[in-house]
PDB file of N, CA, C, O and CB in Angstrom:
ATOM      1  N   MET A   1      -2.066   4.725  -7.291  1.00  0.00           N
ATOM      2  CA  MET A   1      -1.611   5.915  -6.650  1.00  0.00           C
ATOM      3  C   MET A   1      -0.119   5.759  -6.414  1.00  0.00           C
ATOM      4  O   MET A   1       0.305   4.762  -5.830  1.00  0.00           O
ATOM      5  CB  MET A   1      -2.381   6.180  -5.337  1.00  0.00           C
ATOM      6  N   GLN A   2       0.683   6.713  -6.853  1.00  0.00           N
ATOM      7  CA  GLN A   2       2.119   6.605  -6.728  1.00  0.00           C
ATOM      8  C   GLN A   2       2.645   7.596  -5.710  1.00  0.00           C
ATOM      9  O   GLN A   2       2.224   8.752  -5.665  1.00  0.00           O
ATOM     10  CB  GLN A   2       2.787   6.822  -8.070  1.00  0.00           C
ATOM     11  N   PHE A   3       3.579   7.119  -4.888  1.00  0.00           N
ATOM     12  CA  PHE A   3       4.223   7.928  -3.873  1.00  0.00           C
ATOM     13  C   PHE A   3       5.726   7.817  -4.082  1.00  0.00           C
ATOM     14  O   PHE A   3       6.401   7.091  -3.353  1.00  0.00           O
ATOM     15  CB  PHE A   3       3.811   7.481  -2.434  1.00  0.00           C
ATOM     16  N   GLY A   4       6.246   8.521  -5.055  1.00  0.00           N
ATOM     17  CA  GLY A   4       7.670   8.431  -5.354  1.00  0.00           C
ATOM     18  C   GLY A   4       8.012   7.063  -5.902  1.00  0.00           C
ATOM     19  O   GLY A   4       7.576   6.697  -6.994  1.00  0.00           O
ATOM     20  N   LYS A   5       8.797   6.301  -5.140  1.00  0.00           N
ATOM     21  CA  LYS A   5       9.223   4.979  -5.582  1.00  0.00           C
ATOM     22  C   LYS A   5       8.349   3.871  -5.018  1.00  0.00           C
ATOM     23  O   LYS A   5       8.715   2.697  -5.073  1.00  0.00           O
ATOM     24  CB  LYS A   5      10.658   4.741  -5.189  1.00  0.00           C
ATOM     25  N   LEU A   6       7.195   4.241  -4.478  1.00  0.00           N
ATOM     26  CA  LEU A   6       6.230   3.284  -3.940  1.00  0.00           C
ATOM     27  C   LEU A   6       4.914   3.455  -4.676  1.00  0.00           C
ATOM     28  O   LEU A   6       4.535   4.575  -5.018  1.00  0.00           O
ATOM     29  CB  LEU A   6       6.037   3.474  -2.405  1.00  0.00           C
ATOM     30  N   THR A   7       4.214   2.357  -4.922  1.00  0.00           N
ATOM     31  CA  THR A   7       2.944   2.403  -5.630  1.00  0.00           C
ATOM     32  C   THR A   7       1.914   1.563  -4.894  1.00  0.00           C
ATOM     33  O   THR A   7       2.210   0.453  -4.451  1.00  0.00           O
ATOM     34  CB  THR A   7       3.106   1.913  -7.081  1.00  0.00           C
ATOM     35  N   LEU A   8       0.706   2.093  -4.764  1.00  0.00           N
ATOM     36  CA  LEU A   8      -0.425   1.332  -4.230  1.00  0.00           C
ATOM     37  C   LEU A   8      -1.413   1.130  -5.362  1.00  0.00           C
ATOM     38  O   LEU A   8      -1.755   2.074  -6.073  1.00  0.00           O
ATOM     39  CB  LEU A   8      -1.098   2.062  -3.009  1.00  0.00           C
ATOM     40  N   LYS A   9      -1.871  -0.101  -5.528  1.00  0.00           N
ATOM     41  CA  LYS A   9      -2.808  -0.408  -6.606  1.00  0.00           C
ATOM     42  C   LYS A   9      -4.054  -1.070  -6.029  1.00  0.00           C
ATOM     43  O   LYS A   9      -3.982  -1.857  -5.085  1.00  0.00           O
ATOM     44  CB  LYS A   9      -2.147  -1.322  -7.668  1.00  0.00           C
ATOM     45  N   ALA A  10      -5.185  -0.736  -6.611  1.00  0.00           N
ATOM     46  CA  ALA A  10      -6.448  -1.366  -6.248  1.00  0.00           C
ATOM     47  C   ALA A  10      -7.029  -1.993  -7.508  1.00  0.00           C
ATOM     48  O   ALA A  10      -7.176  -1.322  -8.530  1.00  0.00           O
ATOM     49  CB  ALA A  10      -7.446  -0.334  -5.609  1.00  0.00           C
ATOM     50  N   TYR A  11      -7.354  -3.258  -7.435  1.00  0.00           N
ATOM     51  CA  TYR A  11      -7.933  -3.970  -8.572  1.00  0.00           C
ATOM     52  C   TYR A  11      -9.416  -4.173  -8.311  1.00  0.00           C
ATOM     53  O   TYR A  11      -9.805  -4.734  -7.286  1.00  0.00           O
ATOM     54  CB  TYR A  11      -7.218  -5.337  -8.814  1.00  0.00           C
ATOM     55  N   THR A  12     -10.238  -3.713  -9.242  1.00  0.00           N
ATOM     56  CA  THR A  12     -11.687  -3.833  -9.094  1.00  0.00           C
ATOM     57  C   THR A  12     -12.272  -4.445 -10.360  1.00  0.00           C
ATOM     58  O   THR A  12     -11.649  -4.452 -11.422  1.00  0.00           O
ATOM     59  CB  THR A  12     -12.336  -2.451  -8.801  1.00  0.00           C
ATOM     60  N   LYS A  13     -13.477  -4.952 -10.212  1.00  0.00           N
ATOM     61  CA  LYS A  13     -14.237  -5.436 -11.354  1.00  0.00           C
ATOM     62  C   LYS A  13     -15.669  -4.994 -11.107  1.00  0.00           C
ATOM     63  O   LYS A  13     -16.385  -5.556 -10.279  1.00  0.00           O
ATOM     64  CB  LYS A  13     -14.119  -7.012 -11.537  1.00  0.00           C
ATOM     65  N   GLY A  14     -16.062  -3.969 -11.852  1.00  0.00           N
ATOM     66  CA  GLY A  14     -17.385  -3.402 -11.625  1.00  0.00           C
ATOM     67  C   GLY A  14     -17.421  -2.742 -10.253  1.00  0.00           C
ATOM     68  O   GLY A  14     -16.602  -1.870  -9.961  1.00  0.00           O
ATOM     69  N   GLU A  15     -18.355  -3.146  -9.420  1.00  0.00           N
ATOM     70  CA  GLU A  15     -18.481  -2.592  -8.083  1.00  0.00           C
ATOM     71  C   GLU A  15     -17.692  -3.382  -7.045  1.00  0.00           C
ATOM     72  O   GLU A  15     -17.658  -2.999  -5.875  1.00  0.00           O
ATOM     73  CB  GLU A  15     -19.930  -2.541  -7.689  1.00  0.00           C
ATOM     74  N   ARG A  16     -17.066  -4.465  -7.453  1.00  0.00           N
ATOM     75  CA  ARG A  16     -16.365  -5.334  -6.502  1.00  0.00           C
ATOM     76  C   ARG A  16     -14.879  -5.017  -6.458  1.00  0.00           C
ATOM     77  O   ARG A  16     -14.247  -4.763  -7.483  1.00  0.00           O
ATOM     78  CB  ARG A  16     -16.571  -6.805  -6.869  1.00  0.00           C
ATOM     79  N   VAL A  17     -14.344  -5.037  -5.262  1.00  0.00           N
ATOM     80  CA  VAL A  17     -12.904  -4.869  -5.075  1.00  0.00           C
ATOM     81  C   VAL A  17     -12.281  -6.253  -5.029  1.00  0.00           C
ATOM     82  O   VAL A  17     -12.658  -7.083  -4.202  1.00  0.00           O
ATOM     83  CB  VAL A  17     -12.579  -4.054  -3.772  1.00  0.00           C
ATOM     84  N   LEU A  18     -11.324  -6.502  -5.919  1.00  0.00           N
ATOM     85  CA  LEU A  18     -10.682  -7.803  -5.966  1.00  0.00           C
ATOM     86  C   LEU A  18      -9.524  -7.887  -4.979  1.00  0.00           C
ATOM     87  O   LEU A  18      -9.477  -8.803  -4.158  1.00  0.00           O
ATOM     88  CB  LEU A  18     -10.192  -8.096  -7.373  1.00  0.00           C
ATOM     89  N   HIS A  19      -8.588  -6.936  -5.051  1.00  0.00           N
ATOM     90  CA  HIS A  19      -7.499  -6.898  -4.082  1.00  0.00           C
ATOM     91  C   HIS A  19      -6.711  -5.609  -4.203  1.00  0.00           C
ATOM     92  O   HIS A  19      -6.828  -4.880  -5.188  1.00  0.00           O
ATOM     93  CB  HIS A  19      -6.575  -8.095  -4.268  1.00  0.00           C
ATOM     94  N   PHE A  20      -5.908  -5.340  -3.186  1.00  0.00           N
ATOM     95  CA  PHE A  20      -5.005  -4.202  -3.160  1.00  0.00           C
ATOM     96  C   PHE A  20      -3.581  -4.734  -3.106  1.00  0.00           C
ATOM     97  O   PHE A  20      -3.337  -5.819  -2.579  1.00  0.00           O
ATOM     98  CB  PHE A  20      -5.305  -3.261  -1.951  1.00  0.00           C
ATOM     99  N   GLU A  21      -2.653  -3.976  -3.644  1.00  0.00           N
ATOM    100  CA  GLU A  21      -1.256  -4.387  -3.548  1.00  0.00           C
ATOM    101  C   GLU A  21      -0.370  -3.158  -3.412  1.00  0.00           C
ATOM    102  O   GLU A  21      -0.705  -2.071  -3.882  1.00  0.00           O
ATOM    103  CB  GLU A  21      -0.840  -5.224  -4.781  1.00  0.00           C
ATOM    104  N   ALA A  22       0.758  -3.357  -2.762  1.00  0.00           N
ATOM    105  CA  ALA A  22       1.770  -2.316  -2.632  1.00  0.00           C
ATOM    106  C   ALA A  22       3.007  -2.796  -3.382  1.00  0.00           C
ATOM    107  O   ALA A  22       3.419  -3.947  -3.243  1.00  0.00           O
ATOM    108  CB  ALA A  22       2.096  -2.002  -1.119  1.00  0.00           C
ATOM    109  N   VAL A  23       3.596  -1.902  -4.180  1.00  0.00           N
ATOM    110  CA  VAL A  23       4.764  -2.240  -4.981  1.00  0.00           C
ATOM    111  C   VAL A  23       5.896  -1.290  -4.589  1.00  0.00           C
ATOM    112  O   VAL A  23       5.711  -0.075  -4.528  1.00  0.00           O
ATOM    113  CB  VAL A  23       4.448  -2.150  -6.518  1.00  0.00           C
ATOM    114  N   VAL A  24       7.067  -1.863  -4.325  1.00  0.00           N
ATOM    115  CA  VAL A  24       8.247  -1.066  -4.011  1.00  0.00           C
ATOM    116  C   VAL A  24       9.169  -1.118  -5.221  1.00  0.00           C
ATOM    117  O   VAL A  24       9.655  -2.186  -5.592  1.00  0.00           O
ATOM    118  CB  VAL A  24       8.972  -1.585  -2.715  1.00  0.00           C
ATOM    119  N   HIS A  25       9.407   0.035  -5.834  1.00  0.00           N
ATOM    120  CA  HIS A  25      10.287   0.091  -6.992  1.00  0.00           C
ATOM    121  C   HIS A  25      11.747   0.196  -6.564  1.00  0.00           C
ATOM    122  O   HIS A  25      12.648  -0.156  -7.325  1.00  0.00           O
ATOM    123  CB  HIS A  25       9.913   1.271  -7.888  1.00  0.00           C
ATOM    124  N   ASN A  26      11.977   0.679  -5.350  1.00  0.00           N
ATOM    125  CA  ASN A  26      13.326   0.782  -4.795  1.00  0.00           C
ATOM    126  C   ASN A  26      13.195   0.726  -3.273  1.00  0.00           C
ATOM    127  O   ASN A  26      12.616   1.630  -2.672  1.00  0.00           O
ATOM    128  CB  ASN A  26      14.054   2.109  -5.267  1.00  0.00           C
ATOM    129  N   THR A  27      13.724  -0.318  -2.649  1.00  0.00           N
ATOM    130  CA  THR A  27      13.553  -0.488  -1.209  1.00  0.00           C
ATOM    131  C   THR A  27      14.256   0.590  -0.399  1.00  0.00           C
ATOM    132  O   THR A  27      14.001   0.721   0.798  1.00  0.00           O
ATOM    133  CB  THR A  27      14.060  -1.838  -0.790  1.00  0.00           C
ATOM    134  N   ALA A  28      15.125   1.354  -1.017  1.00  0.00           N
ATOM    135  CA  ALA A  28      15.761   2.460  -0.302  1.00  0.00           C
ATOM    136  C   ALA A  28      14.721   3.488   0.147  1.00  0.00           C
ATOM    137  O   ALA A  28      14.949   4.217   1.113  1.00  0.00           O
ATOM    138  CB  ALA A  28      16.824   3.133  -1.191  1.00  0.00           C
ATOM    139  N   ALA A  29      13.594   3.551  -0.539  1.00  0.00           N
ATOM    140  CA  ALA A  29      12.528   4.484  -0.170  1.00  0.00           C
ATOM    141  C   ALA A  29      11.879   4.114   1.161  1.00  0.00           C
ATOM    142  O   ALA A  29      11.244   4.958   1.792  1.00  0.00           O
ATOM    143  CB  ALA A  29      11.469   4.525  -1.263  1.00  0.00           C
ATOM    144  N   LEU A  30      12.032   2.861   1.596  1.00  0.00           N
ATOM    145  CA  LEU A  30      11.442   2.432   2.869  1.00  0.00           C
ATOM    146  C   LEU A  30      12.369   2.674   4.058  1.00  0.00           C
ATOM    147  O   LEU A  30      11.939   2.562   5.206  1.00  0.00           O
ATOM    148  CB  LEU A  30      11.083   0.962   2.801  1.00  0.00           C
ATOM    149  N   ASN A  31      13.616   3.001   3.802  1.00  0.00           N
ATOM    150  CA  ASN A  31      14.606   3.271   4.842  1.00  0.00           C
ATOM    151  C   ASN A  31      14.768   2.118   5.831  1.00  0.00           C
ATOM    152  O   ASN A  31      14.891   2.348   7.034  1.00  0.00           O
ATOM    153  CB  ASN A  31      14.225   4.520   5.590  1.00  0.00           C
ATOM    154  N   CYS A  32      14.770   0.883   5.335  1.00  0.00           N
ATOM    155  CA  CYS A  32      14.952  -0.261   6.228  1.00  0.00           C
ATOM    156  C   CYS A  32      15.893  -1.310   5.640  1.00  0.00           C
ATOM    157  O   CYS A  32      15.980  -2.418   6.168  1.00  0.00           O
ATOM    158  CB  CYS A  32      13.609  -0.896   6.539  1.00  0.00           C
ATOM    159  N   GLY A  33      16.583  -0.990   4.580  1.00  0.00           N
ATOM    160  CA  GLY A  33      17.520  -1.935   3.966  1.00  0.00           C
ATOM    161  C   GLY A  33      16.804  -2.873   3.008  1.00  0.00           C
ATOM    162  O   GLY A  33      15.584  -2.828   2.853  1.00  0.00           O
ATOM    163  N   ARG A  34      17.604  -3.728   2.366  1.00  0.00           N
ATOM    164  CA  ARG A  34      16.990  -4.637   1.405  1.00  0.00           C
ATOM    165  C   ARG A  34      17.538  -6.050   1.521  1.00  0.00           C
ATOM    166  O   ARG A  34      17.449  -6.829   0.571  1.00  0.00           O
ATOM    167  CB  ARG A  34      17.196  -4.124   0.001  1.00  0.00           C
ATOM    168  N   ARG A  35      18.097  -6.384   2.655  1.00  0.00           N
ATOM    169  CA  ARG A  35      18.574  -7.735   2.887  1.00  0.00           C
ATOM    170  C   ARG A  35      17.392  -8.648   3.178  1.00  0.00           C
ATOM    171  O   ARG A  35      16.340  -8.200   3.635  1.00  0.00           O
ATOM    172  CB  ARG A  35      19.590  -7.768   4.046  1.00  0.00           C
ATOM    173  N   LEU A  36      17.579  -9.922   2.908  1.00  0.00           N
ATOM    174  CA  LEU A  36      16.502 -10.894   3.096  1.00  0.00           C
ATOM    175  C   LEU A  36      16.025 -10.955   4.545  1.00  0.00           C
ATOM    176  O   LEU A  36      14.842 -11.184   4.797  1.00  0.00           O
ATOM    177  CB  LEU A  36      16.961 -12.270   2.651  1.00  0.00           C
ATOM    178  N   VAL A  37      16.927 -10.753   5.493  1.00  0.00           N
ATOM    179  CA  VAL A  37      16.517 -10.787   6.908  1.00  0.00           C
ATOM    180  C   VAL A  37      15.598  -9.623   7.258  1.00  0.00           C
ATOM    181  O   VAL A  37      14.915  -9.664   8.281  1.00  0.00           O
ATOM    182  CB  VAL A  37      17.746 -10.761   7.818  1.00  0.00           C
ATOM    183  N   ARG A  38      15.572  -8.596   6.432  1.00  0.00           N
ATOM    184  CA  ARG A  38      14.697  -7.431   6.645  1.00  0.00           C
ATOM    185  C   ARG A  38      13.322  -7.601   6.003  1.00  0.00           C
ATOM    186  O   ARG A  38      12.473  -6.718   6.125  1.00  0.00           O
ATOM    187  CB  ARG A  38      15.358  -6.179   6.092  1.00  0.00           C
ATOM    188  N   PHE A  39      13.093  -8.718   5.326  1.00  0.00           N
ATOM    189  CA  PHE A  39      11.827  -8.908   4.614  1.00  0.00           C
ATOM    190  C   PHE A  39      10.601  -8.742   5.515  1.00  0.00           C
ATOM    191  O   PHE A  39       9.644  -8.091   5.096  1.00  0.00           O
ATOM    192  CB  PHE A  39      11.802 -10.279   3.981  1.00  0.00           C
ATOM    193  N   PRO A  40      10.579  -9.301   6.738  1.00  0.00           N
ATOM    194  CA  PRO A  40       9.401  -9.081   7.595  1.00  0.00           C
ATOM    195  C   PRO A  40       9.147  -7.604   7.883  1.00  0.00           C
ATOM    196  O   PRO A  40       7.995  -7.176   7.944  1.00  0.00           O
ATOM    197  CB  PRO A  40       9.571  -9.825   8.908  1.00  0.00           C
ATOM    198  N   LEU A  41      10.207  -6.825   8.060  1.00  0.00           N
ATOM    199  CA  LEU A  41      10.047  -5.391   8.296  1.00  0.00           C
ATOM    200  C   LEU A  41       9.510  -4.694   7.050  1.00  0.00           C
ATOM    201  O   LEU A  41       8.639  -3.829   7.143  1.00  0.00           O
ATOM    202  CB  LEU A  41      11.385  -4.762   8.720  1.00  0.00           C
ATOM    203  N   ILE A  42      10.031  -5.073   5.884  1.00  0.00           N
ATOM    204  CA  ILE A  42       9.549  -4.485   4.621  1.00  0.00           C
ATOM    205  C   ILE A  42       8.076  -4.818   4.426  1.00  0.00           C
ATOM    206  O   ILE A  42       7.287  -3.938   4.082  1.00  0.00           O
ATOM    207  CB  ILE A  42      10.382  -4.999   3.412  1.00  0.00           C
ATOM    208  N   ALA A  43       7.691  -6.081   4.640  1.00  0.00           N
ATOM    209  CA  ALA A  43       6.295  -6.491   4.483  1.00  0.00           C
ATOM    210  C   ALA A  43       5.398  -5.768   5.480  1.00  0.00           C
ATOM    211  O   ALA A  43       4.279  -5.388   5.137  1.00  0.00           O
ATOM    212  CB  ALA A  43       6.160  -8.009   4.659  1.00  0.00           C
ATOM    213  N   ALA A  44       5.870  -5.573   6.704  1.00  0.00           N
ATOM    214  CA  ALA A  44       5.076  -4.861   7.718  1.00  0.00           C
ATOM    215  C   ALA A  44       4.859  -3.409   7.323  1.00  0.00           C
ATOM    216  O   ALA A  44       3.770  -2.868   7.515  1.00  0.00           O
ATOM    217  CB  ALA A  44       5.764  -4.931   9.089  1.00  0.00           C
ATOM    218  N   ARG A  45       5.884  -2.777   6.777  1.00  0.00           N
ATOM    219  CA  ARG A  45       5.727  -1.380   6.342  1.00  0.00           C
ATOM    220  C   ARG A  45       4.758  -1.263   5.174  1.00  0.00           C
ATOM    221  O   ARG A  45       3.953  -0.333   5.124  1.00  0.00           O
ATOM    222  CB  ARG A  45       7.083  -0.787   5.947  1.00  0.00           C
ATOM    223  N   LEU A  46       4.830  -2.205   4.233  1.00  0.00           N
ATOM    224  CA  LEU A  46       3.894  -2.184   3.106  1.00  0.00           C
ATOM    225  C   LEU A  46       2.467  -2.443   3.579  1.00  0.00           C
ATOM    226  O   LEU A  46       1.525  -1.818   3.093  1.00  0.00           O
ATOM    227  CB  LEU A  46       4.297  -3.226   2.051  1.00  0.00           C
ATOM    228  N   LYS A  47       2.311  -3.362   4.526  1.00  0.00           N
ATOM    229  CA  LYS A  47       0.988  -3.635   5.092  1.00  0.00           C
ATOM    230  C   LYS A  47       0.426  -2.382   5.763  1.00  0.00           C
ATOM    231  O   LYS A  47      -0.759  -2.076   5.631  1.00  0.00           O
ATOM    232  CB  LYS A  47       1.061  -4.800   6.107  1.00  0.00           C
ATOM    233  N   GLY A  48       1.276  -1.669   6.474  1.00  0.00           N
ATOM    234  CA  GLY A  48       0.848  -0.422   7.107  1.00  0.00           C
ATOM    235  C   GLY A  48       0.404   0.604   6.091  1.00  0.00           C
ATOM    236  O   GLY A  48      -0.571   1.321   6.314  1.00  0.00           O
ATOM    237  N   MET A  49       1.119   0.682   4.964  1.00  0.00           N
ATOM    238  CA  MET A  49       0.728   1.612   3.902  1.00  0.00           C
ATOM    239  C   MET A  49      -0.649   1.260   3.359  1.00  0.00           C
ATOM    240  O   MET A  49      -1.486   2.140   3.162  1.00  0.00           O
ATOM    241  CB  MET A  49       1.762   1.602   2.766  1.00  0.00           C
ATOM    242  N   ILE A  50      -0.883  -0.022   3.119  1.00  0.00           N
ATOM    243  CA  ILE A  50      -2.186  -0.464   2.599  1.00  0.00           C
ATOM    244  C   ILE A  50      -3.282  -0.153   3.612  1.00  0.00           C
ATOM    245  O   ILE A  50      -4.351   0.327   3.233  1.00  0.00           O
ATOM    246  CB  ILE A  50      -2.166  -1.984   2.274  1.00  0.00           C
ATOM    247  N   GLU A  51      -3.035  -0.419   4.897  1.00  0.00           N
ATOM    248  CA  GLU A  51      -4.040  -0.164   5.922  1.00  0.00           C
ATOM    249  C   GLU A  51      -4.378   1.319   6.022  1.00  0.00           C
ATOM    250  O   GLU A  51      -5.549   1.681   6.147  1.00  0.00           O
ATOM    251  CB  GLU A  51      -3.555  -0.678   7.269  1.00  0.00           C
ATOM    252  N   ARG A  52      -3.360   2.184   5.967  1.00  0.00           N
ATOM    253  CA  ARG A  52      -3.619   3.637   6.014  1.00  0.00           C
ATOM    254  C   ARG A  52      -4.372   4.092   4.769  1.00  0.00           C
ATOM    255  O   ARG A  52      -5.250   4.951   4.854  1.00  0.00           O
ATOM    256  CB  ARG A  52      -2.291   4.426   6.145  1.00  0.00           C
ATOM    257  N   PHE A  53      -4.037   3.523   3.617  1.00  0.00           N
ATOM    258  CA  PHE A  53      -4.733   3.853   2.374  1.00  0.00           C
ATOM    259  C   PHE A  53      -6.203   3.449   2.452  1.00  0.00           C
ATOM    260  O   PHE A  53      -7.082   4.211   2.051  1.00  0.00           O
ATOM    261  CB  PHE A  53      -4.055   3.162   1.178  1.00  0.00           C
ATOM    262  N   LEU A  54      -6.469   2.244   2.971  1.00  0.00           N
ATOM    263  CA  LEU A  54      -7.855   1.785   3.099  1.00  0.00           C
ATOM    264  C   LEU A  54      -8.628   2.609   4.120  1.00  0.00           C
ATOM    265  O   LEU A  54      -9.816   2.868   3.929  1.00  0.00           O
ATOM    266  CB  LEU A  54      -7.889   0.311   3.491  1.00  0.00           C
ATOM    267  N   THR A  55      -7.979   3.020   5.192  1.00  0.00           N
ATOM    268  CA  THR A  55      -8.625   3.892   6.183  1.00  0.00           C
ATOM    269  C   THR A  55      -9.003   5.216   5.546  1.00  0.00           C
ATOM    270  O   THR A  55     -10.096   5.734   5.780  1.00  0.00           O
ATOM    271  CB  THR A  55      -7.698   4.129   7.397  1.00  0.00           C
ATOM    272  N   MET A  56      -8.096   5.770   4.735  1.00  0.00           N
ATOM    273  CA  MET A  56      -8.384   7.017   4.043  1.00  0.00           C
ATOM    274  C   MET A  56      -9.552   6.852   3.077  1.00  0.00           C
ATOM    275  O   MET A  56     -10.418   7.722   2.994  1.00  0.00           O
ATOM    276  CB  MET A  56      -7.149   7.506   3.296  1.00  0.00           C
ATOM    277  N   LEU A  57      -9.577   5.735   2.346  1.00  0.00           N
ATOM    278  CA  LEU A  57     -10.692   5.500   1.423  1.00  0.00           C
ATOM    279  C   LEU A  57     -12.011   5.358   2.190  1.00  0.00           C
ATOM    280  O   LEU A  57     -13.048   5.840   1.735  1.00  0.00           O
ATOM    281  CB  LEU A  57     -10.430   4.236   0.573  1.00  0.00           C
ATOM    282  N   ASP A  58     -11.971   4.705   3.337  1.00  0.00           N
ATOM    283  CA  ASP A  58     -13.172   4.560   4.159  1.00  0.00           C
ATOM    284  C   ASP A  58     -13.667   5.916   4.632  1.00  0.00           C
ATOM    285  O   ASP A  58     -14.873   6.162   4.636  1.00  0.00           O
ATOM    286  CB  ASP A  58     -12.897   3.651   5.361  1.00  0.00           C
ATOM    287  N   CYS A  59     -12.756   6.803   5.031  1.00  0.00           N
ATOM    288  CA  CYS A  59     -13.143   8.145   5.483  1.00  0.00           C
ATOM    289  C   CYS A  59     -13.725   8.962   4.333  1.00  0.00           C
ATOM    290  O   CYS A  59     -14.696   9.696   4.517  1.00  0.00           O
ATOM    291  CB  CYS A  59     -11.934   8.878   6.090  1.00  0.00           C
ATOM    292  N   VAL A  60     -13.131   8.834   3.145  1.00  0.00           N
ATOM    293  CA  VAL A  60     -13.645   9.551   1.985  1.00  0.00           C
ATOM    294  C   VAL A  60     -15.039   9.038   1.633  1.00  0.00           C
ATOM    295  O   VAL A  60     -15.934   9.822   1.318  1.00  0.00           O
ATOM    296  CB  VAL A  60     -12.691   9.400   0.781  1.00  0.00           C
ATOM    297  N   ASP A  61     -15.219   7.716   1.688  1.00  0.00           N
ATOM    298  CA  ASP A  61     -16.511   7.107   1.380  1.00  0.00           C
ATOM    299  C   ASP A  61     -17.561   7.572   2.375  1.00  0.00           C
ATOM    300  O   ASP A  61     -18.678   7.898   1.972  1.00  0.00           O
ATOM    301  CB  ASP A  61     -16.407   5.571   1.391  1.00  0.00           C
ATOM    302  N   ALA A  62     -17.236   7.613   3.663  1.00  0.00           N
ATOM    303  CA  ALA A  62     -18.190   8.037   4.691  1.00  0.00           C
ATOM    304  C   ALA A  62     -18.536   9.517   4.505  1.00  0.00           C
ATOM    305  O   ALA A  62     -19.692   9.900   4.685  1.00  0.00           O
ATOM    306  CB  ALA A  62     -17.612   7.788   6.112  1.00  0.00           C
ATOM    307  N   ALA A  63     -17.565  10.348   4.153  1.00  0.00           N
ATOM    308  CA  ALA A  63     -17.813  11.771   3.949  1.00  0.00           C
ATOM    309  C   ALA A  63     -18.632  12.005   2.682  1.00  0.00           C
ATOM    310  O   ALA A  63     -19.426  12.944   2.624  1.00  0.00           O
ATOM    311  CB  ALA A  63     -16.489  12.537   3.874  1.00  0.00           C
ATOM    312  N   PHE A  64     -18.446  11.169   1.678  1.00  0.00           N
ATOM    313  CA  PHE A  64     -19.160  11.343   0.419  1.00  0.00           C
ATOM    314  C   PHE A  64     -20.638  11.017   0.567  1.00  0.00           C
ATOM    315  O   PHE A  64     -21.486  11.689  -0.019  1.00  0.00           O
ATOM    316  CB  PHE A  64     -18.543  10.472  -0.661  1.00  0.00           C
ATOM    317  N   VAL A  65     -20.950   9.984   1.352  1.00  0.00           N
ATOM    318  CA  VAL A  65     -22.334   9.550   1.548  1.00  0.00           C
ATOM    319  C   VAL A  65     -23.029  10.574   2.369  1.00  0.00           C
ATOM    320  O   VAL A  65     -24.214  10.427   2.667  1.00  0.00           O
ATOM    321  CB  VAL A  65     -22.420   8.168   2.217  1.00  0.00           C
TER     322      VAL A  65
END
């Protein structure tokens, strides 16, 4: 799923989910800079994106069942 310069990917094998990842194609899209000292903030924002994505998938799954 792509959101401009950000991408969320889900890797599956059959019915199993292997892992999720967030990819930043340009850190300017995160509005937090790209210096090394900002890495914890960048990682926290990406983690938040993954968590919101998984929450949305959980809601869709619950509504589908």
